[in-house]
C-alpha positions, 0 to 999 in steps of 0.5 A, a space after each residue: 500500500 502506498 504512503 504519502 511519500 509515494 504519491 508525488 513520485 507516482 504523479 511524476 511517473 517514477 517507475 518504482 512508485 508506479 509499480 508499488 501503486 499497481 501492487 496496492 491497486 491490485 490488492 496484492 500485498 505481501 502475505 503478512 500485509 494481507 493478514 493484517 487487514 483481518 483481525 481473525 487472521 492477524 492473530 497468527 502474526 508474530 510481533 516481529 511480523 507486525 513490527 516489520 509490516 506496520 508503522 508503529 511509531 508516527 515518525 518512523 517507518 518499520 525499516 527505519 527502526 535500528 536493528 538492535 531495537 527490533 526485538 524490543 519493538 517486536 515484543 511491544 507489537 505482540 503485546 499491543 496487538 492484543 488491545 486492538 482489533 487490527 494490528 495496524 492501529 497499534 500506532 494509536 496505542 503508541 501515541 496513547 502511551 507517549 501522551 500518558 508519559 509526557 503531556 499528562 504528568 506535565 499538566 499534573 506537575 503544573 497544577 502541583 507547582 507552577 513555574 514559567 519555564 515549565 509553563 512555556 515548555 508545556 505550551 510548546 509541547 502542546 503546540 507540537 502534539 495537539 494536532 496528532 492527538 486531535 487526529 487520533 481522536 478523529 480516527 477513533 471517532 469514526 471507527 473504534 479500535 479496541 479489541 474485545 479484551 480491551 473495551 476500555 481502550 477507546 475511552 482512554 482517548 475520548 474521556 481521559 486524555 481529551 481534557 489534557 488536549 483541550 477537547 471537551 467530552 463528546 463535543 468533537 464526536 457529535 460535532 464532527 461525525 453526527 453533524 459536519 459529515 451529515 451537513 457537509 459544509 452546507 448552510 446547516 453546517 455550523 462550521 460551513 465556510 460558504 458564508 465567508 471570504 476565506 482570504 479575509 482575516 476578519 471573516 475568519 475571526 467572525 467564524 472562529 468567534 461563532 464556534 468558540 462562544 456559541 457552539 455550546 448552544 448551537 449544536 444542541 439546538 441543531 440536534 433538537 430541531 432534528 429530533 435527536 434529543 439524546 444527542 443534544 443532551 450528550 453534547 451539551 452535557 459534555 461541553 459544560 461538564 468539561 468546562 466546569 471540570 476545568 474551572 473547578 481547579 480555580 477553587 481546588 487550587 486557589 493559590 495556583 491560578 497560572 497552573 490551572 490556566 496553562 494545564 487546562 485553558 491553554 490547551 482548550 484555546 489551542 485546540 479550538 483555534 487549530 480545529 477551526 483554522 484547519 476546517 477553514 483551510 480544508 473547505 476554503 476553495 469551493 467551486 461555486 458551480 457545484 458546492 455540494 460536490 465533495 471533490 469541489 468543496 474540500 482540498 487535498 494536501 500531499 507530501 507533508 510532514 503533517 500527514 506523517 504526524 497526523 494520520 494522512 489528514 491532508 487527504 481531506 477530499 478522500 475522507 469526505 468521500 468515505 469518512 470511514 476509510 482507514 487513514 493509511 488507505 488515503 494515498 492509494 485511493 488518491 492515486 487510484 482515482 487521480 483522473 477523477 480528481 483532475 476531472 472534478 477540479 479538486 484543489 490539491 497542494 504539495 509541501 503545504 499542509 492546512 496550517 500553511 494554507 490558512 496562513 497563506 489565505 490570511 496573508 492573501 499570498 496566492 503566489 505560495 498557493 499557486 506554487 504549491 498547487 498540483 496540476 494532476 492532469 495534462 492540462 496546465 494553467 500558468 502561475 497567474 491563471 492559477 492565482 486567479 483561479 484559486 482566488 475565485 474559489 475562496 469567495 463566499 457563495 452569493 445568496 442566490 447560489 445558496 438558494 439554488 444549490 441547497 434547497 
């Protein structure tokens, strides 16, 4: 199966990459890889088989692990495989272990004894690891990973770890899975971008402020109008309970308000900003003639470190086309359907992730966006044509088009 690193070489016609793409398209993986896709058959794999076939650590491919560490990694893989339905999900277990060993004790120490140096270092760590945590939460929101012998595993992310990364209980799941993917950036989507000029910083502030201050009420009201009263209660209760939990520490630790702020409210604000700036970029380039088409309302970002670190989140078009598609299958799916991406005029960038796209939009830096634009098909636009094309797709939808396309 292809990785994000393979996609650009495939598009460039690299023979080795094309051969890997053909193998992936045909489904002719190695015996170990074929067995990994089915949990029952995967039980027969040894830890060494899993470690040789599966990316267990976000930044390191199996072949990058030093030989002297491989016996220990194989033992870890064998133990971790008992916790998940599919050994390919051991990478999530690895991330959980890492966060429980770093972010959680760091936050607890801030609450126990505050120092400015520690607060700054903790904030830097959050700036690095909040995105991969949220994308792990994202993957687990769409698909549970726990085996029957470890039903508690998913709850470690949804309940225990989430507050340490600024994610309120229930809100992400209900907003993203039960709301955003249902409404799909249409006028009923509370995070829809169609009302705004996506290269306008003031419009982004309005967009962010609406989510930041009103989602606690707007999302439950949306579910009530849909007759989903239990969902309305669940998301409202989760949001309020988490905020009350955070605020209670001001009462529990009256002499350490700074520790409370940096342990709880700094990650809360980082997460909210990251989610909304990310969604803004993911749905920034909407084709006015067809704003209900996932190919034309969401973008794809290739060949970025962000994809390695955040479970191929850059393949946002592929994700909207099939929200339960496994994260590691997105590159192969993109290559298999690249002609359709071209025919549907999907916006594709290289070497630029959603955060880079957001910054370029806020600066109206269409030169950077045009330079990073991937022209998948044979028909090519000039640099200036690309700038004009991209700029046009960031404009808000006129009321008459919204009325026409969203009846």
